[in-house]
C-alpha positions as semicolon CSV with decimal commas, in nm:
position;residue;x (nm);y (nm);z (nm)
1;M;-2,443;-6,257;0,931
2;R;-2,457;-6,326;1,286
3;Q;-2,209;-6,565;1,270
4;L;-1,968;-6,277;1,077
5;V;-2,001;-6,044;1,368
6;F;-1,987;-6,351;1,601
7;S;-1,642;-6,437;1,411
8;V;-1,544;-6,037;1,401
9;C;-1,588;-5,997;1,801
10;L;-1,400;-6,292;1,863
11;M;-1,086;-6,223;1,654
12;G;-1,076;-5,863;1,788
13;S;-1,080;-6,001;2,148
14;V;-0,785;-6,283;2,047
15;L;-0,605;-5,955;1,908
16;L;-0,664;-5,737;2,199
17;A;-0,547;-6,053;2,462
18;G;-0,240;-6,100;2,279
19;C;-0,145;-5,725;2,311
20;A;-0,165;-5,725;2,706
21;S;0,140;-5,647;2,867
22;N;0,353;-5,904;3,056
23;V;0,498;-5,660;3,294
24;S;0,307;-5,349;3,495
25;Y;0,560;-5,075;3,589
26;D;0,577;-4,753;3,809
27;Y;0,857;-4,524;3,863
28;N;0,910;-4,143;3,983
29;P;0,898;-3,900;3,684
30;D;1,084;-3,614;3,865
31;Y;1,406;-3,827;3,916
32;P;1,697;-3,785;3,647
33;F;1,727;-4,125;3,495
34;A;1,936;-4,007;3,238
35;S;2,281;-3,963;3,537
36;Q;2,273;-4,363;3,561
37;D;2,538;-4,551;3,430
38;T;2,641;-4,792;3,771
39;F;2,441;-5,042;3,964
40;A;2,487;-5,279;4,289
41;F;2,273;-5,519;4,440
42;D;2,080;-5,444;4,699
43;T;2,172;-5,643;4,992
44;K;1,920;-5,605;5,288
45;T;1,664;-5,783;5,157
46;K;1,574;-6,165;5,147
47;T;1,474;-6,226;4,802
48;G;1,279;-6,540;4,799
49;A;1,473;-6,714;4,556
50;S;1,648;-7,065;4,578
51;S;2,039;-6,998;4,552
52;L;1,964;-7,129;4,201
53;D;1,712;-6,857;4,085
54;E;1,930;-6,599;4,297
55;R;2,225;-6,685;4,033
56;R;1,982;-6,714;3,744
57;L;1,837;-6,372;3,860
58;R;2,146;-6,183;3,923
59;T;2,305;-6,275;3,561
60;A;2,000;-6,218;3,383
61;I;1,951;-5,854;3,557
62;E;2,333;-5,780;3,474
63;Q;2,290;-5,873;3,093
64;A;1,974;-5,691;3,051
65;L;2,140;-5,361;3,258
66;A;2,451;-5,396;3,046
67;T;2,263;-5,386;2,706
68;K;2,149;-5,014;2,819
69;G;2,490;-4,913;2,918
70;V;2,442;-4,949;3,307
71;R;2,686;-5,200;3,443
72;E;2,766;-5,353;3,789
73;S;2,979;-5,144;4,017
74;S;3,136;-5,243;4,364
75;D;3,214;-4,888;4,463
76;A;2,970;-4,621;4,500
77;A;2,707;-4,730;4,272
78;D;2,424;-4,467;4,087
79;V;2,135;-4,689;4,197
80;R;2,097;-5,006;4,352
81;V;1,848;-5,298;4,237
82;R;1,625;-5,518;4,425
83;Y;1,425;-5,800;4,319
84;R;1,236;-6,020;4,496
85;I;0,991;-6,349;4,439
86;E;0,652;-6,305;4,602
87;D;0,471;-6,644;4,669
88;T;0,106;-6,607;4,479
89;R;-0,152;-6,861;4,502
90;R;-0,459;-6,910;4,243
91;L;-0,743;-7,198;4,220
92;E;-0,694;-7,463;3,933
93;S;-1,002;-7,622;3,827
94;S;-0,985;-7,934;3,603
95;G;-1,219;-8,174;3,480
96;L;-1,614;-8,175;3,385
97;S;-1,912;-8,026;3,657
98;F;-2,203;-8,273;3,609
99;G;-2,553;-8,160;3,653
100;F;-2,916;-8,246;3,624
101;G;-3,274;-8,126;3,717
102;V;-3,604;-8,215;3,698
103;G;-3,919;-7,997;3,637
104;A;-4,285;-7,956;3,612
105;G;-4,484;-7,636;3,511
106;H;-4,378;-7,336;3,724
107;G;-4,119;-7,551;3,909
108;G;-3,797;-7,751;3,947
109;I;-3,517;-7,881;4,100
110;G;-3,139;-7,934;3,993
111;V;-2,834;-8,073;4,160
112;S;-2,468;-7,994;3,994
113;T;-2,141;-8,105;4,100
114;A;-1,834;-7,834;4,088
115;P;-1,504;-7,943;3,915
116;P;-1,234;-8,015;4,121
117;A;-1,000;-7,736;4,226
118;R;-0,681;-7,716;4,360
119;E;-0,459;-7,424;4,473
120;V;-0,135;-7,375;4,277
121;K;0,161;-7,201;4,443
122;E;0,355;-6,953;4,202
123;G;0,620;-6,700;4,249
124;Q;0,636;-6,349;4,091
125;L;0,895;-6,177;4,011
126;V;0,919;-5,790;4,154
127;L;1,214;-5,598;4,036
128;E;1,276;-5,237;4,230
129;I;1,554;-4,953;4,132
130;I;1,666;-4,786;4,455
131;D;1,800;-4,410;4,466
132;P;2,083;-4,486;4,720
133;E;2,119;-4,145;4,875
134;R;1,756;-4,145;4,972
135;D;1,701;-4,526;5,043
136;E;1,382;-4,455;4,768
137;V;1,250;-4,666;4,496
138;I;1,279;-4,483;4,218
139;W;1,141;-4,755;3,951
140;S;0,957;-5,052;3,993
141;A;0,809;-5,343;3,771
142;V;0,592;-5,657;3,832
143;S;0,559;-5,968;3,663
144;R;0,255;-6,105;3,563
145;R;0,367;-6,450;3,452
146;N;0,472;-6,649;3,724
147;L;0,740;-6,910;3,814
148;R;0,597;-7,278;3,836
149;A;0,755;-7,539;4,065
150;D;0,739;-7,774;3,811
151;M;0,938;-7,599;3,543
152;E;1,230;-7,786;3,476
153;P;1,586;-7,604;3,496
154;R;1,664;-7,468;3,126
155;E;1,331;-7,391;3,141
156;R;1,367;-7,178;3,421
157;A;1,654;-7,054;3,336
158;K;1,519;-6,919;3,012
159;F;1,193;-6,783;3,158
160;I;1,383;-6,599;3,419
161;E;1,576;-6,445;3,137
162;E;1,320;-6,374;2,891
163;I;1,072;-6,205;3,197
164;V;1,336;-6,004;3,324
165;R;1,453;-5,834;2,991
166;E;1,056;-5,799;2,956
167;M;1,100;-5,615;3,244
168;L;1,405;-5,385;3,223
169;E;1,237;-5,309;2,818
170;N;1,110;-4,985;2,957
171;Y;1,372;-4,892;3,204
172;P;1,503;-4,628;3,234
173;P;1,186;-4,423;3,114
174;Q;1,220;-4,195;2,869
175;S;1,173;-3,802;2,938
176;K;0,861;-3,642;2,780
177;S;1,003;-3,321;2,710
């Protein structure tokens, strides 16, 4: 019986983890998103992207917005799109730890070693939609999946395309009327 309960709990945890979103987003609920047909890329901010990633990001954003009926315009665009890759760091441990101990009665002593750890640098994609008249962010998305330096070019391009599509999936937000 205990094994059945454990199995059910384990399956529930796996299912819930699979439902977790790869993107978090926020927006101004008072902004009239329905009136957006054109966009232009924001050129005021450094993106933190290499020229190769810059091209991949622009293409992915253009394609994702085009599927929503929003096209790039060099004239007075309805919104500006700003993106950047922020450096993130995390610790990654690998290998096994080792420990041993001795004791007698109510006392004892133990020693253990920690597994080796290294710092991994990754890039987190941030995408913002800006109202050009007020120069305010009206919609923002942050990827929870990160670019890794060890990605092959095709893998990197595919990853950027997927994550941008996921980020813009909920854009424009649907009005709750």
